[in-house]
SENUVEX-728436 format. One record per residue (C-alpha): residue in one letter; x, y, z. Coordinates in Angstrom, 1 decimal, padded with zeros to 4 digits. Example, Ala and Ser with C-alpha at 12.3 -4.5 7.8 and 13.67 -1.06 7.14 Angstrom:
2
<site residuo="A" u="012.3" v="-004.5" w="007.8"/>
<site residuo="S" u="013.7" v="-001.1" w="007.1"/>
END
This chain:
184
<site residuo="M" u="009.1" v="042.9" w="017.8"/>
<site residuo="N" u="008.9" v="046.2" w="015.9"/>
<site residuo="R" u="006.0" v="047.2" w="013.6"/>
<site residuo="R" u="007.8" v="046.1" w="010.5"/>
<site residuo="G" u="008.3" v="042.6" w="012.0"/>
<site residuo="I" u="004.6" v="042.4" w="013.0"/>
<site residuo="A" u="003.5" v="043.5" w="009.6"/>
<site residuo="L" u="005.7" v="040.9" w="007.9"/>
<site residuo="C" u="004.4" v="038.1" w="010.2"/>
<site residuo="C" u="000.8" v="039.2" w="009.4"/>
<site residuo="L" u="001.5" v="039.0" w="005.7"/>
<site residuo="L" u="002.9" v="035.5" w="006.0"/>
<site residuo="I" u="000.4" v="034.1" w="008.4"/>
<site residuo="A" u="-002.8" v="035.6" w="007.1"/>
<site residuo="P" u="-003.0" v="033.6" w="003.9"/>
<site residuo="M" u="-002.3" v="030.4" w="005.8"/>
<site residuo="M" u="-005.0" v="031.2" w="008.3"/>
<site residuo="A" u="-007.5" v="032.0" w="005.5"/>
<site residuo="W" u="-006.6" v="028.8" w="003.7"/>
<site residuo="A" u="-006.9" v="026.7" w="006.8"/>
<site residuo="G" u="-010.3" v="028.1" w="007.7"/>
<site residuo="Q" u="-012.0" v="028.2" w="004.3"/>
<site residuo="N" u="-014.1" v="025.0" w="004.9"/>
<site residuo="H" u="-015.5" v="026.0" w="008.3"/>
<site residuo="R" u="-019.1" v="027.3" w="008.1"/>
<site residuo="G" u="-021.2" v="028.1" w="011.1"/>
<site residuo="K" u="-021.3" v="025.4" w="013.8"/>
<site residuo="E" u="-020.7" v="022.6" w="011.3"/>
<site residuo="R" u="-017.0" v="021.9" w="011.0"/>
<site residuo="A" u="-015.9" v="020.2" w="007.9"/>
<site residuo="K" u="-012.6" v="018.2" w="007.9"/>
<site residuo="S" u="-009.7" v="020.5" w="007.4"/>
<site residuo="P" u="-008.4" v="020.3" w="003.9"/>
<site residuo="A" u="-005.2" v="018.4" w="003.2"/>
<site residuo="L" u="-002.1" v="020.5" w="002.8"/>
<site residuo="P" u="-001.4" v="021.0" w="-000.9"/>
<site residuo="A" u="001.2" v="018.5" w="-002.1"/>
<site residuo="Q" u="003.5" v="021.2" w="-003.4"/>
<site residuo="L" u="004.1" v="022.5" w="000.1"/>
<site residuo="F" u="005.6" v="019.2" w="001.2"/>
<site residuo="P" u="006.7" v="017.2" w="-001.8"/>
<site residuo="L" u="007.5" v="013.6" w="-001.2"/>
<site residuo="T" u="010.8" v="012.1" w="-002.3"/>
<site residuo="P" u="010.4" v="009.2" w="-004.8"/>
<site residuo="A" u="011.3" v="006.7" w="-001.9"/>
<site residuo="Q" u="008.6" v="008.3" w="000.3"/>
<site residuo="R" u="006.1" v="008.2" w="-002.6"/>
<site residuo="I" u="006.8" v="004.4" w="-003.1"/>
<site residuo="N" u="006.4" v="003.8" w="000.7"/>
<site residuo="S" u="003.0" v="005.6" w="000.6"/>
<site residuo="L" u="001.9" v="003.6" w="-002.5"/>
<site residuo="I" u="002.8" v="000.3" w="-000.6"/>
<site residuo="S" u="000.6" v="001.4" w="002.3"/>
<site residuo="H" u="-002.3" v="002.2" w="000.0"/>
<site residuo="M" u="-001.9" v="-001.0" w="-002.0"/>
<site residuo="L" u="-001.9" v="-003.1" w="001.2"/>
<site residuo="A" u="-005.0" v="-001.2" w="002.5"/>
<site residuo="A" u="-006.8" v="-002.0" w="-000.8"/>
<site residuo="W" u="-005.6" v="-005.7" w="-000.5"/>
<site residuo="Q" u="-007.0" v="-006.0" w="003.0"/>
<site residuo="V" u="-010.4" v="-004.5" w="002.3"/>
<site residuo="G" u="-010.8" v="-006.3" w="-001.0"/>
<site residuo="D" u="-011.1" v="-003.2" w="-003.2"/>
<site residuo="V" u="-009.9" v="-004.6" w="-006.5"/>
<site residuo="R" u="-010.4" v="-001.4" w="-008.5"/>
<site residuo="L" u="-008.1" v="000.4" w="-006.1"/>
<site residuo="L" u="-005.7" v="-002.5" w="-006.0"/>
<site residuo="H" u="-005.3" v="-002.4" w="-009.8"/>
<site residuo="R" u="-004.1" v="001.2" w="-009.6"/>
<site residuo="Y" u="-000.9" v="-000.1" w="-008.1"/>
<site residuo="Y" u="-000.3" v="-003.1" w="-010.3"/>
<site residuo="A" u="000.9" v="-003.1" w="-014.0"/>
<site residuo="D" u="-001.2" v="-005.1" w="-016.4"/>
<site residuo="D" u="001.9" v="-007.3" w="-017.1"/>
<site residuo="V" u="002.8" v="-007.9" w="-013.4"/>
<site residuo="I" u="004.5" v="-011.1" w="-012.4"/>
<site residuo="V" u="003.6" v="-012.4" w="-008.9"/>
<site residuo="V" u="005.7" v="-015.0" w="-007.1"/>
<site residuo="S" u="003.6" v="-016.8" w="-004.5"/>
<site residuo="G" u="004.9" v="-017.6" w="-001.0"/>
<site residuo="F" u="003.4" v="-021.1" w="-001.4"/>
<site residuo="N" u="005.9" v="-022.3" w="-004.0"/>
<site residuo="Q" u="003.4" v="-022.3" w="-006.9"/>
<site residuo="P" u="004.0" v="-021.3" w="-010.5"/>
<site residuo="N" u="004.4" v="-017.6" w="-011.1"/>
<site residuo="I" u="001.2" v="-015.7" w="-011.8"/>
<site residuo="E" u="001.6" v="-013.7" w="-015.0"/>
<site residuo="G" u="-000.5" v="-010.6" w="-015.6"/>
<site residuo="W" u="-003.1" v="-008.6" w="-013.7"/>
<site residuo="R" u="-006.1" v="-010.7" w="-014.9"/>
<site residuo="N" u="-004.5" v="-013.9" w="-013.6"/>
<site residuo="Y" u="-003.5" v="-012.2" w="-010.4"/>
<site residuo="L" u="-007.0" v="-010.8" w="-009.9"/>
<site residuo="A" u="-008.5" v="-014.3" w="-010.4"/>
<site residuo="S" u="-006.1" v="-015.8" w="-007.8"/>
<site residuo="Y" u="-006.7" v="-012.8" w="-005.4"/>
<site residuo="E" u="-010.5" v="-013.1" w="-005.6"/>
<site residuo="A" u="-010.4" v="-016.8" w="-005.0"/>
<site residuo="Q" u="-008.2" v="-016.1" w="-002.0"/>
<site residuo="R" u="-010.5" v="-013.4" w="-000.7"/>
<site residuo="R" u="-013.5" v="-015.7" w="-000.7"/>
<site residuo="R" u="-011.7" v="-017.9" w="001.8"/>
<site residuo="M" u="-010.6" v="-015.1" w="004.1"/>
<site residuo="R" u="-012.4" v="-013.0" w="006.8"/>
<site residuo="S" u="-011.1" v="-010.3" w="009.2"/>
<site residuo="C" u="-007.6" v="-010.2" w="007.7"/>
<site residuo="Q" u="-004.9" v="-007.8" w="008.8"/>
<site residuo="I" u="-001.4" v="-007.2" w="007.4"/>
<site residuo="I" u="001.2" v="-005.4" w="009.5"/>
<site residuo="R" u="004.2" v="-004.1" w="007.6"/>
<site residuo="R" u="007.6" v="-003.3" w="009.1"/>
<site residuo="N" u="011.2" v="-002.8" w="008.3"/>
<site residuo="T" u="010.6" v="-001.4" w="004.8"/>
<site residuo="F" u="013.6" v="-000.6" w="002.6"/>
<site residuo="V" u="013.0" v="001.4" w="-000.6"/>
<site residuo="A" u="015.6" v="002.2" w="-003.3"/>
<site residuo="V" u="014.9" v="004.3" w="-006.4"/>
<site residuo="H" u="017.1" v="004.4" w="-009.5"/>
<site residuo="G" u="015.6" v="006.5" w="-012.3"/>
<site residuo="D" u="012.3" v="005.0" w="-013.5"/>
<site residuo="V" u="012.8" v="001.7" w="-011.5"/>
<site residuo="A" u="012.4" v="001.2" w="-007.7"/>
<site residuo="W" u="012.3" v="-001.7" w="-005.4"/>
<site residuo="A" u="011.0" v="-002.1" w="-001.9"/>
<site residuo="S" u="011.5" v="-004.9" w="000.5"/>
<site residuo="Y" u="009.6" v="-005.4" w="003.8"/>
<site residuo="Q" u="008.6" v="-007.9" w="006.4"/>
<site residuo="W" u="004.9" v="-008.5" w="007.2"/>
<site residuo="Q" u="002.6" v="-010.3" w="009.5"/>
<site residuo="F" u="-000.7" v="-011.6" w="008.4"/>
<site residuo="G" u="-003.5" v="-012.6" w="010.7"/>
<site residuo="G" u="-007.1" v="-013.5" w="010.0"/>
<site residuo="L" u="-009.6" v="-016.3" w="009.4"/>
<site residuo="V" u="-008.9" v="-018.6" w="006.4"/>
<site residuo="D" u="-011.6" v="-021.2" w="005.8"/>
<site residuo="G" u="-013.0" v="-020.4" w="009.2"/>
<site residuo="R" u="-009.8" v="-021.1" w="011.0"/>
<site residuo="A" u="-007.5" v="-018.5" w="012.7"/>
<site residuo="V" u="-004.1" v="-018.3" w="010.9"/>
<site residuo="N" u="-001.0" v="-016.2" w="011.3"/>
<site residuo="F" u="001.8" v="-016.0" w="008.8"/>
<site residuo="D" u="005.0" v="-014.0" w="008.8"/>
<site residuo="G" u="007.0" v="-013.3" w="005.6"/>
<site residuo="H" u="008.9" v="-011.0" w="003.4"/>
<site residuo="T" u="007.9" v="-009.2" w="000.2"/>
<site residuo="T" u="010.0" v="-007.6" w="-002.5"/>
<site residuo="L" u="008.2" v="-005.3" w="-004.9"/>
<site residuo="I" u="009.8" v="-004.0" w="-008.1"/>
<site residuo="F" u="008.2" v="-000.7" w="-009.4"/>
<site residuo="E" u="008.5" v="000.9" w="-012.8"/>
<site residuo="R" u="007.5" v="004.5" w="-013.5"/>
<site residuo="R" u="005.1" v="004.4" w="-016.5"/>
<site residuo="Q" u="003.5" v="007.5" w="-017.8"/>
<site residuo="G" u="004.3" v="009.3" w="-014.6"/>
<site residuo="S" u="002.9" v="006.6" w="-012.2"/>
<site residuo="W" u="004.7" v="004.1" w="-010.2"/>
<site residuo="L" u="003.4" v="000.6" w="-010.9"/>
<site residuo="I" u="004.3" v="-002.8" w="-009.4"/>
<site residuo="V" u="005.8" v="-005.0" w="-012.1"/>
<site residuo="L" u="007.0" v="-007.8" w="-009.9"/>
<site residuo="N" u="005.7" v="-008.9" w="-006.5"/>
<site residuo="H" u="007.8" v="-011.7" w="-004.8"/>
<site residuo="T" u="006.5" v="-013.0" w="-001.5"/>
<site residuo="S" u="008.2" v="-015.5" w="000.8"/>
<site residuo="L" u="006.7" v="-017.1" w="003.8"/>
<site residuo="D" u="008.8" v="-017.6" w="006.9"/>
<site residuo="A" u="008.6" v="-021.2" w="008.3"/>
<site residuo="P" u="005.6" v="-021.3" w="010.5"/>
<site residuo="A" u="005.9" v="-022.3" w="014.2"/>
<site residuo="E" u="003.4" v="-025.1" w="013.6"/>
<site residuo="P" u="002.5" v="-026.8" w="010.3"/>
<site residuo="V" u="-000.1" v="-025.1" w="008.2"/>
<site residuo="A" u="-002.5" v="-027.3" w="006.3"/>
<site residuo="I" u="-003.9" v="-025.7" w="003.1"/>
<site residuo="P" u="-006.7" v="-027.8" w="001.5"/>
<site residuo="A" u="-005.6" v="-029.4" w="-001.8"/>
<site residuo="G" u="-007.0" v="-027.8" w="-004.9"/>
<site residuo="A" u="-007.9" v="-024.6" w="-003.2"/>
<site residuo="P" u="-006.3" v="-021.3" w="-004.3"/>
<site residuo="Q" u="-003.3" v="-020.9" w="-002.0"/>
<site residuo="T" u="-001.6" v="-017.7" w="-002.9"/>
<site residuo="L" u="-000.9" v="-015.1" w="-000.2"/>
<site residuo="A" u="001.0" v="-012.8" w="-002.4"/>
<site residuo="R" u="000.9" v="-009.1" w="-001.6"/>
END
């Protein structure tokens, strides 16, 4: 490589090196900063996929403030237990909190996600596996969820959440009168 090539490489690499090392002081190493979003912009479909991951994480750990960031106030939730639709964030929140009181050590694994975006509307469909303790008993469910998103004031929000349970290998007994939704 000639001098001009080396100089050009130094001009291109030096700012990146300075940026990557800006949070390192002495022997203490801070976490490397995340790359600025403008370097690697996400497509709308990638953004939706990421939002689903974050929403499911909030659902699993029971962070309702974070969970609300992904749901519209006028959301409609269709339960996998063939119950009446849940209309609105407040009603969904009440159902979710009742559900969370019954669960421990839950985990959701998502796979086979399909996302389509058309203007300010998007939909995503995926399969999931749920495992955890419900009412002190180990349970496993498999199912499908379809989410409809709408872009409102620059943010993608879930306006419809439709969850279906696959037929379980063995009958699942849910106590009568207990909140039974497992909607995502």
